[in-house]
Backbone as a ProteinNet text record, in pm:
[ID]
protein_1_A
[PRIMARY]
MDTQSLEQLLLGIQEHRLSVEEAVEQLKHISYQDIGHTKIDNHRQIRTGYPEVIYCAGKTPSQVRDIFEAMLEKDQNVIATRAGEDIYEAVAAAIPEVEYHSTARIVTLTRKEIPLVSTSISVVTAGTSDMPVAEEAAVTAGFFGNPVKRFYDVGVAGIHRLQKNIADIARARVVVVIAGMEGALPSVVGGLVDVPVIAVPTSIGYGANFQGLSALLGMLTSCASGVSVVNIDNGFGAGYMASMINQVK
[TERTIARY]
-1576	-1603.2	-1753.8	-1801	-1942.3	-1963.2	-2089.5	-2121.2	-2056	-2054.7	-1993.8	-1844.8	-1775.7	-1632.1	-1605.1	-1689.5	-1672.9	-1693.6	-1794.3	-1818.2	-1698.1	-1640.7	-1524.7	-1403.9	-1390.3	-1280.9	-1293.9	-1412.9	-1435.4	-1422	-1468.7	-1451.4	-1303.5	-1225.5	-1082.6	-1014.1	-1056.7	-1001.5	-1047.6	-1176.9	-1233.2	-1166.6	-1135.5	-1077.5	-924.7	-866.1	-721.4	-649.1	-720.5	-657.4	-602.6	-640.9	-604.4	-570.4	-456.6	-420.1	-496.7	-502.1	-568.5	-499.8	-368.4	-294	-329.8	-342.5	-379.4	-520.4	-610.5	-747.9	-752	-674.3	-668.8	-619.4	-519.8	-467.2	-575.1	-657.9	-765.5	-876.1	-894	-1003.9	-964.8	-837.6	-791.7	-872	-911	-980.4	-1127.3	-1185.4	-1321.8	-1421.8	-1393.6	-1488.9	-1472.7	-1354.4	-1326.7	-1177.1	-1143.1	-1002.5	-974.2	-880.1	-844.5	-731.7	-761.9	-658	-616.4	-636.4	-594.5	-708.6	-745.8	-853.9	-992.2	-998.3	-1126.8	-1120.9	-1230	-1242.6	-1345.8	-1299.4	-1384.2	-1455.8	-1586.1	-1670.3	-1673.6	-1574.9	-1566.5	-1675	-1736.7	-1835.3	-1976.8	-1994.5	-2129.6	-2206.3	-2138.9	-2210.5	-2260.9	-2184.6	-2230.1	-2353.1	-2353	-2465.5	-2589.7	-2571.5	-2685.8	-2711	-2613.5	-2627	-2576.2	-2534.2	-2483.5	-2349.9	-2251	-2122.5	-2131.2	-2029.3	-2022.8	-2015.5	-2085.6	-2089.7	-2006.8	-1927.3	-1843.7	-1921.9	-1939.6	-2000.8	-1885.8	-1870.8	-1750.1	-1752.6	-1871.5	-1878.3	-1803.2	-1712.8	-1633.9	-1504.1	-1487.3	-1362.5	-1273.2	-1142.5	-1048.6	-1036.7	-992.4	-971.6	-877.6	-772.4	-677.3	-739.9	-827.3	-894.9	-986.3	-1060.9	-1149.7	-1068.3	-957.9	-870.9	-820.4	-778.2	-729.8	-837.4	-960.6	-1071	-1096.8	-1097.6	-1115.4	-1006.8	-883.3	-772.7	-783.2	-823.9	-838.2	-951.4	-1062.8	-1175.3	-1143.2	-1061.4	-1019.5	-937.7	-858	-778.7	-867.6	-990.5	-1085.7	-1171.3	-1138.3	-1209	-1357.8	-1389.1	-1527.3	-1570.3	-1700.4	-1758.3	-1769.3	-1744.4	-1740.9	-1828.5	-1905.5	-1983.7	-1958	-1934	-1907.3	-2001.2	-2073.4	-2172.2	-2120.4	-2188.3	-2154	-2006	-1964.9	-1826.1	-1813.3	-1729.1	-1701.3	-1595.8	-1568.3	-1467	-1330.6	-1297.7	-1167.2	-1153.6	-1262.4	-1261.6	-1240.1	-1318.8	-1307.6	-1166.1	-1108.8	-975.9	-870.3	-882.7	-786.4	-797.5	-920.2	-940.7	-899.9	-937.7	-906.9	-756.7	-681.6	-536.9	-475.4	-538.2	-488.5	-557.9	-686.5	-766.9	-838.5	-775.6	-832	-968.1	-1002.6	-1128.2	-1251.8	-1236.1	-1355.1	-1436.5	-1565.5	-1657	-1719.6	-1730.1	-1788.3	-1923.2	-2024.2	-2158.9	-2177.8	-2150	-2135.1	-2263.6	-2377.3	-2502.2	-2537	-2515.1	-2544.1	-2436.4	-2319	-2202.4	-2165	-2158.4	-2126.5	-2007.7	-1916.9	-1805.4	-1829.9	-1818.5	-1838.3	-1719.5	-1699.3	-1598.4	-1663.7	-1671.9	-1736.7	-1632.4	-1610.4	-1515.3	-1585.2	-1708.8	-1785.4	-1918.1	-1956.7	-2083.3	-2199.4	-2293.5	-2411.5	-2527.8	-2586.6	-2696.6	-2818.4	-2882.3	-3002.1	-3121.5	-3203.6	-3328.6	-3429.3	-3537.8	-3632.2	-3728.1	-3752.3	-3845.7	-3769.8	-3840.8	-3773.7	-3816.4	-3743.2	-3771	-3795	-3902.2	-3926.9	-3877	-3801	-3755.2	-3821.1	-3896.7	-3982.2	-3946.2	-3934.9	-3911.6	-4022.8	-4043.4	-4138.6	-4080.9	-3953.1	-3891	-3750.2	-3697.3	-3560.4	-3460.5	-3492.4	-3402	-3383.3	-3473	-3462.6	-3373.3	-3318.7	-3243.2	-3120.3	-3040.8	-2924.6	-2962.2	-3069.7	-3115	-3171.2	-3244.9	-3300.7	-3190.9	-3087.5	-2977.8	-2901.7	-2891.9	-2830.1	-2909.7	-3042.2	-3126.9	-3114.4	-3119.1	-3117.3	-2984.7	-2874.4	-2742.5	-2721.3	-2765	-2753.3	-2830.5	-2956.3	-3038.2	-2980.4	-2932.5	-2872.5	-2745.8	-2665.2	-2540.6	-2567.6	-2681	-2714.7	-2795.6	-2801.1	-2856.8	-3002.5	-3053.6	-3194.1	-3209	-3293.6	-3328.3	-3401.1	-3360.8	-3418.9	-3475.6	-3598.6	-3661.2	-3681.6	-3640.3	-3644.4	-3760.7	-3832.2	-3942.1	-3924.6	-3861.6	-3824	-3913.2	-3932.7	-4008.8	-4154.3	-4220.6	-4362.8	-4444.1	-4410.4	-4471.8	-4614.1	-4672.8	-4815.1	-4847.4	-4747.1	-4774.2	-4818.7	-4790.5	-4837.6	-4878.9	-4991	-5031.1	-5049.2	-5073.1	-5089	-4962	-4848.2	-4721.8	-4716.6	-4764.5	-4770.8	-4872.1	-4987.7	-5093	-5045.9	-4965.9	-4916.8	-4819.3	-4751	-4646.2	-4684.4	-4799.6	-4829.8	-4839.8	-4888.4	-4899.3	-4761.5	-4663.5	-4527.6	-4464.6	-4487.3	-4434.8	-4485	-4612.8	-4677.9	-4634.2	-4562.6	-4518.6	-4402.9	-4343.3	-4232.2	-4283.1	-4192	-4227.3	-4225	-4150.5	-4144.2	-4115	-4171	-4154	-4088.7	-3983	-3917.9	-3961.8	-4020	-4071.3	-3996.7	-3934.1	-3851.9	-3918.1	-3934.1	-4000	-3954.5	-3946.1	-3920	-4045.1	-4029.1	-4142.3	-4231.9	-4361.1	-4451.4	-4453	-4386.1	-4371.8	-4499.2	-4582.7	-4713.2	-4710.2	-4608.3	-4610.3	-4623.1	-4552.4	-4567.4	-4710.8	-4787	-4926.6	-5007.4	-4982.7	-5054.7	-5018.3	-4888.8	-4844.5	-4895.6	-4889.1	-4934.1	-5080	-5159.9	-5300.6	-5329.6	-5225	-5244.9	-5177.4	-5092.3	-5019.1	-5048.2	-5023.3	-5049.1	-4919.8	-4811.9	-4682.4	-4632.2	-4531.2	-4479.7	-4420.7	-4441.1	-4383.5	-4288.3	-4165.7	-4067.5	-4054.5	-4091.6	-4090.7	-3960.3	-3903.1	-3778.3	-3800.4	-3805.1	-3815.5	-3679.7	-3681.5	-3556.3	-3557.4	-3440.5	-3425.2	-3452.1	-3510.2	-3543.8	-3668.7	-3660.4	-3776.6	-3736.8	-3834.2	-3810.7	-3820.1	-3813.2	-3797.3	-3878.7	-4010.1	-4095.1	-4081.4	-4002.3	-3968.4	-3877.5	-3806.8	-3718.3	-3620.5	-3553.1	-3451.3	-3503.2	-3628.4	-3684.6	-3778	-3785.9	-3869.9	-4018.5	-4062.5	-4203.9	-4238.2	-4148	-4171.1	-4170.3	-4078.1	-4070.8	-4200.3	-4248.9	-4371.2	-4492	-4495.3	-4604.4	-4607.4	-4489.7	-4482.9	-4516.4	-4471.9	-4502.4	-4651.8	-4720.7	-4864.6	-4947.1	-4886.7	-4955.5	-5084.8	-5188.7	-5316.2	-5319.5	-5220.2	-5215.6	-5150.5	-5210.6	-5151.9	-5036.5	-4945.2	-4835.1	-4719.4	-4716.8	-4606.6	-4518.8	-4390.6	-4293.6	-4198	-4128.2	-4049.2	-3908	-3808.4	-3670.2	-3633.6	-3513	-3469.9	-3453.1	-3442.5	-3428.7	-3303.6	-3321.1	-3212.1	-3145	-3207.1	-3143.2	-3177.6	-3127.1	-3148.7	-3085.8	-2968.9	-2903.9	-2992	-3045.2	-3129	-3250.9	-3308.9	-3425.4	-3388.2	-3276	-3232.2	-3196.4	-3134.3	-3097.1	-3222.4	-3318.7	-3441.8	-3522.9	-3528.1	-3599.7	-3538.8	-3405.5	-3338.2	-3376.8	-3379.6	-3416.7	-3559.3	-3650.8	-3789.7	-3798.3	-3729.2	-3736.9	-3680.1	-3587.8	-3522.4	-3575	-3680.6	-3742.9	-3804.8	-3777.6	-3826.2	-3952.1
7214.7	7358.3	7381.4	7461.8	7495.7	7637.8	7680.8	7813.2	7923.7	7906.8	8008.8	8022.5	7909.8	7913.7	7979.8	7951.7	8012	8163.3	8206.7	8350.1	8418	8353.4	8409.5	8418.8	8319.7	8319.9	8439.1	8459.6	8569.8	8704.8	8714.1	8838	8866.7	8760.2	8777.8	8840.4	8800.2	8860.6	9005.5	9026.3	9161.5	9258.9	9212.7	9300	9294.4	9229.1	9222.1	9153.7	9065.2	8983.3	8854.1	8826.7	8702.2	8733.8	8682	8705	8609.7	8643.9	8556.7	8420.5	8421.3	8294.6	8206.1	8267.9	8191.7	8135.5	8214.4	8167.9	8051.6	8063.3	7954.2	7826.1	7837.2	7719.7	7652.1	7733	7676.7	7614.9	7669	7621.7	7504	7464.9	7358.1	7230.3	7198.5	7072.8	7096.2	7205	7235.7	7134.6	7074.8	6978	6843.2	6783.4	6660.4	6645	6564.4	6540.4	6392.4	6357.2	6217.9	6178.5	6087.6	6043.1	5898.6	5856.7	5723.1	5623.9	5579.3	5481.2	5545.3	5678.4	5746.9	5884.1	5923.9	6059.3	6132.7	6225.8	6293.6	6411.2	6414.1	6516.9	6640.7	6728.1	6847.9	6950.4	6938	7035.8	7003.2	6885.7	6838.4	6929.6	6983.2	7066.8	7195.6	7251.1	7370.5	7338.1	7218.8	7181.1	7144.1	7067.5	7005.1	7055.4	7125.6	7170.5	7070.7	6952.2	6847.9	6795.9	6773.5	6723	6575.7	6529.5	6387.2	6305.4	6193.9	6103.6	5980.1	5934.3	5816.4	5691.4	5601.1	5470.8	5372.5	5324.3	5249.3	5101.9	5044.3	4901.4	4875.5	4778.1	4745	4822	4924.8	5001.2	4952.8	4963.2	4926.5	5042.7	5013.9	5123.3	5231.6	5192.6	5292.7	5378.6	5320.1	5399.2	5504.4	5463.6	5557.9	5667.7	5629.7	5729.4	5829.9	5781.7	5871.1	5970.6	5922.7	6009.9	6116	6075	6171.4	6279	6237.5	6333.3	6430.1	6379.3	6466.2	6565.9	6519.8	6610.6	6710.7	6669.2	6758.8	6874.6	6848.2	6954.6	7065.5	7029.7	7127.7	7187.5	7154.3	7207.9	7173.4	7050	7006.5	6926.7	6932.3	6835.6	6702.7	6593.2	6462.5	6364.4	6285.2	6178	6050.6	5941.8	5812.8	5708.2	5636.9	5539.6	5396.9	5305	5162.9	5140.1	5207.5	5201.8	5113.6	5011	4926.5	4987.6	4919.5	4968	4982.8	4891.7	4898.4	5024.8	5063.6	5187.5	5307.3	5311.5	5423.5	5433.5	5322.6	5324.9	5375	5336.1	5382.2	5531.9	5581.2	5724.4	5803.7	5755.5	5826.5	5835.4	5736.1	5739.5	5858.3	5897.3	6010	6141.4	6130.6	6250.4	6224.5	6254.7	6218.4	6280.4	6391.2	6459.8	6396.8	6290.4	6225.4	6161.4	6147.4	6089.9	5964	5858.7	5733.1	5710	5689	5657.7	5507.7	5430.2	5285.8	5216.3	5252.1	5186.5	5215.9	5339.6	5379.7	5334.7	5299.5	5265.3	5382.2	5500.6	5622.5	5692.5	5742.4	5825.5	5967.1	6066.3	6205	6291.5	6395.9	6496.8	6632.1	6713.4	6844.4	6953.7	7020.5	7130.8	7266.1	7269.3	7393	7369.8	7464	7451	7460.3	7366.2	7367.3	7419.8	7533.4	7587.8	7496.2	7478.9	7395.6	7469.1	7398	7455.5	7450.5	7524.8	7536.4	7418.9	7349.7	7237.5	7106.2	7003.6	6879.2	6760.5	6652.1	6523.7	6421	6343.4	6232.2	6103.6	6026	5894.4	5790.4	5700.5	5606.9	5464	5373.6	5233	5144.9	5034.4	4934.7	4859.7	4821.6	4744.7	4791.3	4743.7	4776	4722	4609.5	4550.4	4638.4	4733.3	4825	4945.1	4953.8	5071.7	5102	5003.7	5039.5	5118	5077.1	5149.5	5285.5	5289.8	5416	5514.5	5465.7	5554.2	5604.7	5521.7	5568.6	5687.1	5677.1	5786.9	5908.6	5886	5996.1	6071.1	5997.7	6061.5	6138	6080.1	6148.6	6279.9	6274.6	6395.7	6498.9	6454.5	6545.9	6611.1	6534.8	6586.6	6699.8	6692.8	6793.9	6910.6	6921.3	7040.2	7033.5	6913.1	6897	6849.3	6913.7	6856.5	6723.8	6620.7	6487.2	6439.1	6388.5	6328.7	6180.2	6096.8	5952.6	5891	5798.5	5725.3	5578.2	5501.6	5365.2	5262.6	5149	5035.3	5071.7	5123.1	5158.7	5090	4964.9	4893.9	4848.2	4789.9	4755.8	4639.2	4562.5	4452.6	4503.7	4630.7	4695.7	4836.8	4848	4973.5	5085.9	5052.2	5155.9	5237.9	5178	5251.4	5363.9	5336	5438.9	5546.5	5503.6	5599.8	5699.3	5652.7	5740.5	5845.2	5814.7	5903.7	5978.1	5946	5997.1	6148.7	6212.7	6358.9	6423.4	6369.6	6422.8	6390.3	6270.8	6231.8	6326.6	6360.7	6440.8	6586.4	6631.7	6771.3	6797.4	6692.8	6708.3	6751.8	6798.5	6834.7	6714.1	6611.7	6486.8	6374.2	6255.7	6141.4	6027.1	5972.2	5853.2	5733.8	5633.1	5516.3	5392	5322.5	5205.3	5081.3	4978.7	4856.2	4736.6	4622	4495.2	4410.2	4277.4	4184.4	4210.7	4242.7	4269.9	4417.2	4502	4642.9	4723.8	4698.4	4763.7	4904.7	4935.7	5060.6	5187	5201.5	5325.1	5353.6	5249.6	5270.8	5328.4	5276.1	5324.5	5470	5500	5637.3	5729.9	5682.9	5764.9	5804.4	5722.1	5752.8	5842.4	5879.1	5957.3	6093.7	6121	6247.8	6322.6	6453.2	6535.6	6584.1	6507.7	6540.5	6419.8	6439.2	6326.4	6218.5	6093.4	5978.5	5907.5	5888.5	5810.9	5675.6	5570.5	5435.5	5365.1	5297	5222.9	5077.3	4985.5	4844.4	4792.6	4706.9	4647.6	4497	4439	4295.5	4214.7	4279.2	4211	4124.9	3996.7	3909.8	3765.6	3677.3	3534.7	3502.2	3375.8	3327.2	3396.4	3404.7	3463	3614.9	3673.2	3815.1	3837.4	3731	3735.5	3852.5	3864.8	3967.8	4108.6	4133.1	4267	4284.7	4183.7	4197.7	4208.6	4132.1	4139.6	4278.1	4334.7	4469.2	4572.4	4557	4648.7	4646.8	4527.4	4516.2	4568.9	4542.7	4594.3	4746.8	4807.9	4953.7	5012.4	4947.2	4995.8	4988.3	4896.2	4881.5	4941.1	5034.9	5099	5166.1	5152.1	5217.9	5360.7	5401.6	5538.2	5629.9	5745	5842.3	5914.4	5966.7	6044.5	5962.2	5831.5	5743.8	5713.8	5747	5708	5606.7	5532.2	5418.3	5423.8	5397.9	5381.8	5233.4	5202.8	5063.5	4996.7	4866.4	4786.8	4828.9	4857.8	4895.9	5028.5	5108	5231.6	5349.1	5343.8	5453.3	5582.2	5571.9	5692.6	5763.9	5688.3	5749.8	5817.8	5757.1	5816.4	5944.4	5942.1	6060.6	6175.1	6143.4	6244.1	6307.3	6223.7	6274.7	6355.2	6306.5	6380.3	6517.3	6526.3	6654.1	6748.1	6696.8	6780.1	6833.9	6747.5	6790.7	6893.2	6865.7	6953.9	7092.4	7101.5	7229.9	7302.6	7249.5	7322.9	7451	7561.7	7690.2	7732.9
4669.2	4686.3	4685.7	4781.5	4786.3	4736.3	4730	4677.6	4759.1	4892	4978.1	4949.8	4932.2	4903	4768.7	4669.6	4537.8	4544.8	4621.1	4638.1	4704	4807	4875.2	4782.1	4695	4598.9	4503.8	4450.4	4357.3	4426.2	4550.6	4626.8	4651.8	4674.5	4696.2	4576.8	4456	4334.4	4322.1	4344.8	4333.3	4429.5	4550	4652.7	4654.5	4553.3	4535.8	4652.1	4719.5	4822.6	4764.1	4640.4	4574.2	4429.2	4382.9	4243.4	4152.5	4025.4	3928.7	3925.7	3933.6	3930.9	4050.8	4167.4	4287.1	4275.3	4217.2	4197.8	4099.6	3992	3893	3957.9	4046.1	4114	4197.5	4264.7	4346.6	4262.4	4142	4056	3966.9	3970.4	3881.9	3897	4020.3	4047	4082	4031.8	4071.7	4016.2	3899.4	3843.4	3910.8	3900.8	3974.6	3993.9	4091.2	4123.4	4110.7	4026.2	4003	4098.4	4193	4286.8	4257.6	4133.7	4093.2	4095.2	4214.2	4224.8	4225.5	4243.5	4257.5	4191.7	4128.6	4073.6	4159.6	4240.9	4339	4274.4	4285.7	4224.3	4313.6	4297.5	4381.4	4348.5	4234	4186.9	4233.3	4294	4323.1	4418.1	4519.1	4615.4	4550.5	4456.1	4386.2	4302.1	4238.3	4151.7	4231.2	4339.7	4406.3	4547.6	4605.4	4743.7	4845.4	4797.8	4886.7	4833.3	4922.1	4875.5	4835.6	4764.4	4730.7	4859.2	4859	4974.4	4941.2	5038	5017.6	5056.1	4960.7	4988.5	5009.5	5132.8	5170.1	5130.7	5116.1	5083.1	4952.5	4955.5	4837.2	4825.5	4908.3	4908.5	5022.4	5002.4	5108.1	5206.8	5329.8	5425.7	5373.5	5303.5	5253	5143.6	5061.5	4959.1	5022.7	5124.6	5192.4	5260.5	5322.6	5385.5	5282	5165.3	5059.5	5017.2	5005.7	4964.3	5070.4	5197.5	5306.6	5301.7	5283.5	5283.9	5166.8	5050.5	4933.1	4952.3	5010.1	5033.7	5143.8	5239	5346.6	5291.7	5188.1	5125.3	5070.1	5032.7	4979.3	5091.5	5215.1	5332.1	5327.9	5289.3	5278.2	5400.4	5430.6	5522.6	5448.6	5520.7	5455.9	5533.4	5460.3	5520.5	5441.1	5512.4	5450.3	5509.5	5423.5	5468.7	5454.5	5525.8	5526.7	5559.8	5665.1	5709	5832.2	5823.3	5938.3	6028	6138.3	6232.3	6165.7	6074	6007.7	5923.4	5858.3	5780.2	5872.6	5980.4	6074.2	6130.8	6172.5	6233	6134.8	6007.8	5907.4	5884.3	5879	5856.4	5980.3	6099.2	6223.2	6249	6201.7	6219.3	6145.1	6033.3	5954.3	5990.5	6029	6059.4	6192.2	6304	6436.1	6466.3	6401	6435.6	6372.4	6293.8	6237.9	6349.7	6325.1	6423.8	6365.8	6450.1	6404.7	6471.5	6389.7	6436.8	6415.2	6518.3	6501.9	6458.6	6516.6	6478.7	6333.6	6291.9	6153.4	6056.8	6108.9	6026.2	5935.2	5993.8	5920.4	5986.5	5904	5949.4	5897.8	5985.3	5942.9	5982.4	5903.3	5932	5907.7	6010.6	5998.6	6006	5894	5886.6	5890.2	5839.8	5836.5	5906.2	5990.2	6060.6	5961.9	5973.6	5888.9	5972.1	5934.7	6014.9	6011.5	6126.3	6134.1	6076.2	6001.8	5954.7	6070.3	6057.3	6168.5	6179.2	6068.2	6069.5	6087.8	6135.4	6173.7	6087.7	6106.4	6041.9	6151.6	6138.9	6231.5	6167.8	6243.6	6198.4	6288	6227.4	6299.6	6258.8	6356.5	6322.7	6376.8	6306.7	6354.9	6474	6465.3	6572.3	6603.6	6714.8	6752.9	6651.4	6588.3	6489	6366.8	6346.1	6232.4	6261.3	6381.1	6422.7	6337.7	6293.4	6210.8	6085.5	6019	5899.8	5939.8	6050.6	6098.3	6135.8	6201.4	6239.9	6117.6	6014.1	5890	5834.8	5837.8	5791.5	5882.2	6013.3	6109.7	6108.1	6107	6106.4	5976	5864.8	5736	5737.5	5779.5	5782.4	5878.5	5993.6	6089.5	6036.7	5964.9	5908.7	5810.3	5742.4	5643	5700.9	5832.6	5894.3	5933.3	5956.4	5993	6137	6217.2	6347.8	6326	6398.4	6381.6	6514.4	6509.7	6627	6599.9	6694.2	6676.3	6754.8	6690.2	6752.4	6713.7	6803.3	6768.8	6839	6770.8	6823.9	6849.7	6745.8	6757.6	6646.6	6617.3	6505.3	6529.4	6424.4	6426.4	6519.7	6561.4	6654.3	6791.6	6817.5	6940.8	6903.6	6835.5	6773.1	6873.1	7000.4	7102.4	7119.6	7091.2	7101.4	6998.4	6877.6	6774	6810.4	6859.5	6893.8	6998.1	7091.4	7197.9	7144.1	7032.1	6981.1	6853.2	6795.6	6661.9	6657.4	6761.7	6761.1	6748.6	6820.9	6812.6	6677.2	6627.3	6496.2	6388.9	6394.4	6290.4	6290.3	6392.5	6396	6299.1	6245.9	6151.4	6014.1	5931.9	5795	5702.8	5740.7	5664.8	5763.3	5736.4	5825.7	5748.7	5805.9	5751.2	5835.4	5771.4	5843.4	5796.4	5890.3	5859.9	5916.6	5834.1	5881.3	5800	5867.9	5800.9	5802.2	5817.5	5818.1	5696.5	5719.3	5607.4	5567.8	5644.1	5607.8	5616.2	5717.1	5724.2	5781.8	5861.7	5937.8	5852.6	5739	5661.5	5617.7	5583.7	5545.1	5661.2	5781.2	5897.9	5925	5926.6	5951.2	5841.3	5716.2	5604.5	5614.3	5680.1	5698.3	5816.5	5892.2	6014.7	6012.9	5913.7	5911.4	5781.6	5782.2	5664.1	5599.2	5616.5	5557.5	5478.8	5390.8	5314.3	5404.4	5363.8	5433.7	5338.3	5383.7	5306.9	5373.7	5303.1	5358.1	5323.1	5421.7	5401.7	5440.8	5344.8	5380.5	5429.7	5530.8	5577.2	5554.7	5560.1	5538.1	5664.1	5766.2	5891.4	5871.8	5907	5896.3	5870.5	5877.2	5854.3	5705.3	5672.5	5535.4	5428.4	5443.8	5340.3	5329.9	5419	5405.7	5284.4	5242.1	5125.4	5132.3	5248.2	5269.5	5240.5	5272.9	5258.9	5140.9	5054.5	4935.4	4970.6	5070.9	5108.5	5163.5	5243.2	5295.4	5182.8	5088.4	4975	4894	4861.6	4782	4858.8	4990.6	5071.6	5072.1	5080.6	5081.8	4945.2	4839.3	4704.8	4673.8	4738.4	4714.4	4827.3	4902.1	5014.2	4968.5	5048.1	5017.2	5067.6	5146.6	5198.1	5095.2	5072.3	4980.3	5049.7	4969.3	5026	5075.5	5040.7	5082	4960.5	4969.8	4867.5	4928.5	4844.1	4892	4834	4920	4874.2	4878.9	4840.3	4828.3	4965	4963.2	5085.4	5163.2	5291.9	5383.1	5347	5261	5215.6	5307.5	5429	5522.4	5474.5	5412.2	5361.3	5258.6	5162.9	5060.5	5119.1	5221.8	5286.8	5360.9	5433.4	5505.4	5412.8	5301.1	5201.5	5141.1	5098.8	5039.1	5140.8	5264.4	5368.5	5389.4	5383.8	5396.7	5283.8	5162.2	5047.5	5062	5105.8	5124.8	5237.4	5347	5463.6	5436.5	5339.8	5315.4	5193	5131.2	5020.3	5076.1	5011.2	5059.9	4984.5
[MASK]
+++++++++++++++++++++++++++++++++++++++++++++++++++++++++++++++++++++++++++++++++++++++++++++++++++++++++++++++++++++++++++++++++++++++++++++++++++++++++++++++++++++++++++++++++++++++++++++++++++++++++++++++++++++++++++++++++++++++++++++++++++++++++

């Protein structure tokens, strides 16, 4: 339940369109709903402005389907990350209107229109290999009502590519920069824009990249001010944080 739904519920009682008993029935699961294998936090959107997100890794397709169905009963928008084709197929069999973003590995269900904010988020990658993480960030931010502009394969190995796009990148209110290898791109972008930069290290790279550790350490020790860092391959976390920054009033 979100704030708008709660307001409508209370108005229904006030205007005698809804009995107290009916309202109590709707509010029974407002804190959380226990469906056996999962306790769904129905109250999260009221507290934080964002609904609970389903992290699919480690869950079975049937468990994810059950969670989608339970959240659908509350008329919520639903987003599920790290979802493979098997997860999508199980959910789609029960809820055909779900959408699968294959590169991002995200399943979404939109029941209520989310108004777009006026300011945008730029999502930037060093290389094409970073696109799955970038798409996770972009789809997440877009799902939460943010216009997203993508600038892919503009890494430091061909710095002219970044120079050609930097003016457009800088028009955003926040920039998400995704890079593997040594993770240099966020420092470069951070020195060229006057908005927050969220750096995302990826596990792309050869042996001494240590599955993203070298990029992570490089970003954490960035000499550019205004650069913050999320965990390795955490496109979702970057997209979520970018949304929060973009929607601060």
